[in-house]
C-alpha positions in Angstrom: -27.5 -75.8 88.9 -24.1 -77.1 90.3 -21.0 -76.4 88.3 -19.2 -79.3 90.1 -16.2 -76.9 90.6 -14.5 -75.8 93.8 -13.1 -72.3 93.9 -11.2 -70.6 96.7 -10.2 -66.9 96.5 -7.9 -65.5 99.1 -9.3 -67.7 101.9 -8.1 -66.6 105.4 -8.8 -68.2 108.8 -7.6 -66.8 112.0 -8.2 -67.9 115.6 -7.9 -66.2 118.9 -4.4 -65.2 119.9 -3.7 -63.9 116.4 -3.1 -67.4 115.0 -3.5 -67.5 111.2 -4.1 -71.1 110.2 -5.0 -70.4 106.5 -3.4 -67.3 104.9 -4.7 -66.2 101.5 -5.3 -69.6 99.9 -6.5 -69.6 96.3 -7.1 -72.4 93.9 -9.7 -73.8 91.4 -10.7 -77.5 91.1 -12.2 -78.2 87.7 -15.4 -80.2 87.3 -14.7 -84.0 87.4 -11.2 -83.6 88.7 -9.5 -85.4 91.6 -7.6 -82.7 93.5 -5.0 -83.7 96.1 -4.4 -81.3 99.0 -1.2 -82.1 100.9 0.8 -80.4 103.7 2.8 -80.9 106.8 1.2 -81.4 110.2 -0.5 -78.1 111.1 -0.2 -76.6 107.7 -3.9 -75.7 107.4 -5.3 -78.6 105.4 -8.2 -79.6 107.6 -9.0 -75.9 108.4 -9.3 -75.3 104.6 -11.6 -78.3 104.3 -13.8 -77.2 107.2 -14.4 -73.8 105.4 -15.1 -75.5 102.1 -17.6 -77.8 103.7 -19.4 -75.0 105.7 -18.3 -76.3 109.1 -16.2 -73.2 109.7 -16.6 -69.6 108.5 -13.8 -67.9 106.7 -12.2 -64.9 108.4 -11.7 -63.3 105.0 -11.8 -64.3 101.3 -14.5 -66.3 99.4 -15.1 -69.8 98.3 -17.7 -71.5 96.2 -18.5 -75.3 96.0 -20.5 -76.3 92.9 -21.1 -72.6 92.2 -22.6 -72.0 95.6 -21.1 -69.6 98.2 -20.0 -71.5 101.3 -21.2 -68.7 103.6 -24.4 -67.3 102.0 -25.5 -70.5 100.3 -24.3 -73.1 102.8 -27.5 -75.2 102.6 -27.1 -75.6 98.8 -23.4 -76.6 99.3 -24.5 -79.3 101.8 -27.0 -80.7 99.3 -24.6 -81.2 96.5 -21.4 -82.2 98.5 -20.5 -85.3 100.4 -18.1 -85.2 103.2 -16.0 -87.9 104.9 -13.8 -86.2 107.6 -10.9 -87.5 109.7 -13.1 -87.9 112.8 -15.7 -90.5 112.2 -18.9 -89.5 113.9 -20.8 -92.8 114.0 -23.1 -93.9 116.8 -21.5 -97.1 118.2 -24.8 -98.5 119.3 -26.6 -98.3 116.0 -26.3 -100.6 113.0 -25.1 -99.7 109.5 -28.6 -100.0 107.9 -30.1 -97.8 110.5 -27.5 -95.1 110.1 -27.6 -95.1 106.3 -31.4 -95.1 106.3 -31.6 -92.1 108.7 -29.0 -90.3 106.6 -31.1 -90.8 103.4 -34.3 -89.6 105.1 -32.4 -86.5 106.3 -31.7 -85.7 102.6 -35.4 -86.1 101.7 -35.6 -89.7 100.6 -38.6 -91.9 101.6 -37.9 -94.7 104.1 -38.2 -97.3 101.3 -35.8 -95.4 99.0 -33.4 -94.8 101.9 -33.3 -98.5 102.7 -32.7 -99.4 99.1 -29.9 -96.9 98.8 -28.4 -98.2 102.1 -28.3 -101.7 100.7 -26.6 -100.5 97.5 -24.0 -98.7 99.5 -23.3 -101.5 101.9 -22.6 -103.8 99.0 -20.4 -101.1 97.5 -18.2 -100.7 100.6 -18.2 -104.5 101.3 -20.2 -104.3 104.6 -23.3 -106.1 103.5 -22.5 -109.2 105.6 -22.2 -107.3 108.9 -25.4 -105.3 109.0 -26.6 -107.0 112.2 -23.4 -106.0 114.1 -23.4 -102.7 116.1 -21.0 -100.1 114.6 -19.1 -100.0 117.8 -17.9 -103.6 117.1 -16.6 -102.7 113.7 -12.8 -102.5 113.1 -11.3 -99.1 112.3 -11.2 -100.0 108.6 -14.9 -101.0 108.6 -15.9 -97.8 110.2 -13.9 -95.8 107.7 -15.7 -97.6 104.8 -19.1 -97.0 106.4 -18.2 -93.3 106.8 -17.5 -93.2 103.1 -20.9 -94.8 102.4 -22.6 -92.1 104.6 -21.0 -89.4 102.5 -22.4 -91.0 99.3 -26.1 -91.5 100.4 -27.4 -88.5 98.6 -25.3 -89.1 95.4 -23.2 -86.0 95.7 -21.7 -84.2 92.7 -18.6 -83.2 94.8 -17.0 -85.4 97.4 -14.6 -84.2 100.1 -12.3 -86.9 101.5 -10.2 -85.9 104.5 -7.6 -88.6 104.9 -10.1 -91.4 103.9 -7.7 -94.3 104.3 -6.0 -93.5 107.6 -5.8 -96.6 109.7 -6.6 -99.0 106.9 -4.5 -102.1 106.0 -3.0 -102.0 102.5 -5.7 -104.2 100.9 -8.5 -102.0 102.3 -6.7 -98.9 101.3 -6.5 -100.1 97.7 -10.3 -101.0 97.8 -11.0 -97.4 98.7 -8.7 -96.2 95.9 -10.6 -98.3 93.4 -13.9 -96.9 94.6 -12.7 -93.3 94.4 -11.5 -93.9 90.8 -14.9 -95.5 90.0 -16.9 -92.6 91.4 -14.8 -90.1 89.5 -14.7 -92.0 86.2 -18.3 -93.4 86.1 -20.1 -90.4 87.6 -17.8 -87.5 86.9 -17.7 -86.8 90.6 -15.3 -84.0 91.6 -13.2 -85.2 94.5 -11.2 -83.1 96.9 -8.7 -85.4 98.7 -6.4 -84.8 101.6 -4.2 -87.7 102.5 -1.5 -89.0 104.7 0.0 -91.1 101.9 1.9 -89.5 99.0 1.5 -92.7 97.0 -2.3 -92.2 97.3 -2.1 -88.7 95.9 0.2 -89.9 93.1 -2.1 -92.7 92.2 -5.4 -90.8 92.4 -4.9 -87.1 91.9 -5.1 -85.3 88.5 -3.5 -82.3 90.2 -2.1 -81.6 93.7 -1.5 -78.5 95.8 0.9 -78.4 98.8 0.1 -76.0 101.6 2.7 -75.0 104.1 2.3 -72.5 107.0 -1.2 -71.6 105.7 -0.1 -70.8 102.2 0.0 -72.9 99.0 3.6 -73.2 97.9 3.2 -75.4 94.8 0.4 -76.6 92.6 0.3 -78.8 89.4 0.1 -82.3 88.0 2.1 -84.9 90.0 4.3 -85.9 87.0 5.0 -82.2 86.1 6.0 -81.4 89.7 8.3 -84.5 89.8 9.9 -83.5 86.5 10.8 -80.1 87.9 13.1 -81.7 90.4 15.9 -81.8 87.9 16.4 -85.5 87.1 17.0 -88.6 89.0 18.5 -88.7 92.5 21.5 -90.4 94.0 20.8 -91.0 97.7 23.9 -91.5 99.8 23.7 -92.7 103.4 26.5 -91.9 105.9 27.2 -92.7 109.5 26.5 -89.2 110.8 25.5 -85.6 110.0 29.1 -84.4 110.1 30.1 -86.7 107.3 27.0 -85.7 105.3 28.2 -82.1 105.5 31.8 -83.0 104.4 30.4 -85.0 101.5 28.1 -82.2 100.5 31.0 -79.8 100.3 32.9 -82.1 98.1 30.3 -83.0 95.5 27.9 -80.1 95.5 29.2 -78.7 92.3 28.4 -82.0 90.5 24.6 -81.7 91.0 21.9 -79.3 90.0 20.7 -79.4 93.6 21.8 -81.1 96.9 19.7 -81.8 100.0 20.9 -83.1 103.3 18.3 -85.0 105.4 19.9 -86.2 108.7 22.3 -89.0 107.6 21.2 -89.0 103.9 22.6 -86.8 101.2 20.5 -86.4 98.0 22.0 -85.3 94.7 19.5 -84.2 92.0 21.1 -84.4 88.5 20.3 -85.5 85.0 21.6 -88.9 83.9 22.3 -89.8 87.5 23.2 -93.4 86.9 26.1 -92.5 84.7 27.4 -90.0 87.4 27.6 -92.7 90.2 31.2 -93.7 89.5 32.4 -90.1 89.4 30.6 -89.3 92.7 32.0 -92.3 94.5 35.6 -91.7 93.2 35.4 -88.1 94.3 34.3 -89.1 97.8 36.9 -91.9 98.2 39.6 -89.5 97.1 39.0 -87.5 100.2 38.5 -90.5 102.5 34.7 -90.6 102.6 32.9 -93.8 102.0 29.1 -93.9 102.1 27.3 -96.7 104.0 24.9 -97.2 101.1 23.9 -95.7 97.7 20.5 -95.9 96.0 19.4 -94.4 92.7 15.8 -93.1 92.5 13.5 -91.2 90.1 12.0 -88.1 91.7 8.9 -88.7 93.8 6.3 -86.5 95.4 8.3 -87.0 98.6 11.1 -85.1 96.9 8.8 -82.4 95.8 7.3 -82.1 99.3 10.8 -82.0 100.9 11.9 -79.2 98.5 9.0 -76.9 99.0 8.4 -77.4 102.8 11.9 -78.3 104.0 10.7 -81.4 105.7 9.6 -85.0 104.9 6.0 -85.8 104.6 4.7 -86.9 108.0 1.8 -89.3 108.2 0.1 -87.4 111.0 -3.2 -85.7 111.2 -3.4 -81.9 110.6 -3.0 -80.2 113.9 -5.0 -77.3 112.7 
């Protein structure tokens, strides 16, 4: 019987040429949890997902999905897990009903039950009105929604979504968000989510982990991670990096932490709003005037920047 948990213990994946894509990754996703998995381009996100979904063998370490070992019990993992990956493998000549019906039969459903399930899912992902159109004529967003339906055919207990809303317009993206929430809340489905959008992780995930250079560098609830940033931020924009450096030297002692990012200087400090006049007066006293100033609460982007040293990039994982 499935536990609906995902457990990774010291997962390692190496490739030829002594390239280590995943280096000792460990975490536990609780039953019924939405777990966000974030990282820079090439950090090892997709490589980790490929091991958890039995598409790639670990070089070392161990992982279980639903209580089943991903190496020795791979067939059981595939029966209780649904997978929607970055690359959408849909036959462009076939139609949606055909694809979903075949998928259902592959999982042991009768043809009649497969067709019934296909109709349910096409209504769910709002594709019921285009069933006569070949998939090759679908838009990118429509293909993404059909791929999600394919992952749900066998009513999985655990769902892996690898950047499920990439390429979707904002309205379609929010439709997918609503469906992910519904699957989690109504069916208690455990969801493992990698995403290009920090807002998506903030909206959906109960907990997140950030992987960098093959290792997990931080893990926790989004609000807890943002609270650890040390208060609100004052963001100061200058004309060039040299001025940013000068400004940083002048006001560094006023903040709990300072971070320079190209032409923007970020000051992390409690009660930031009250500190704005003091910051501006100090800079103007030495002849430095910022081009703009904004006041922000900490975001996941700030967390990401702190632990990886770079801004979150909406690119696919190179690994």
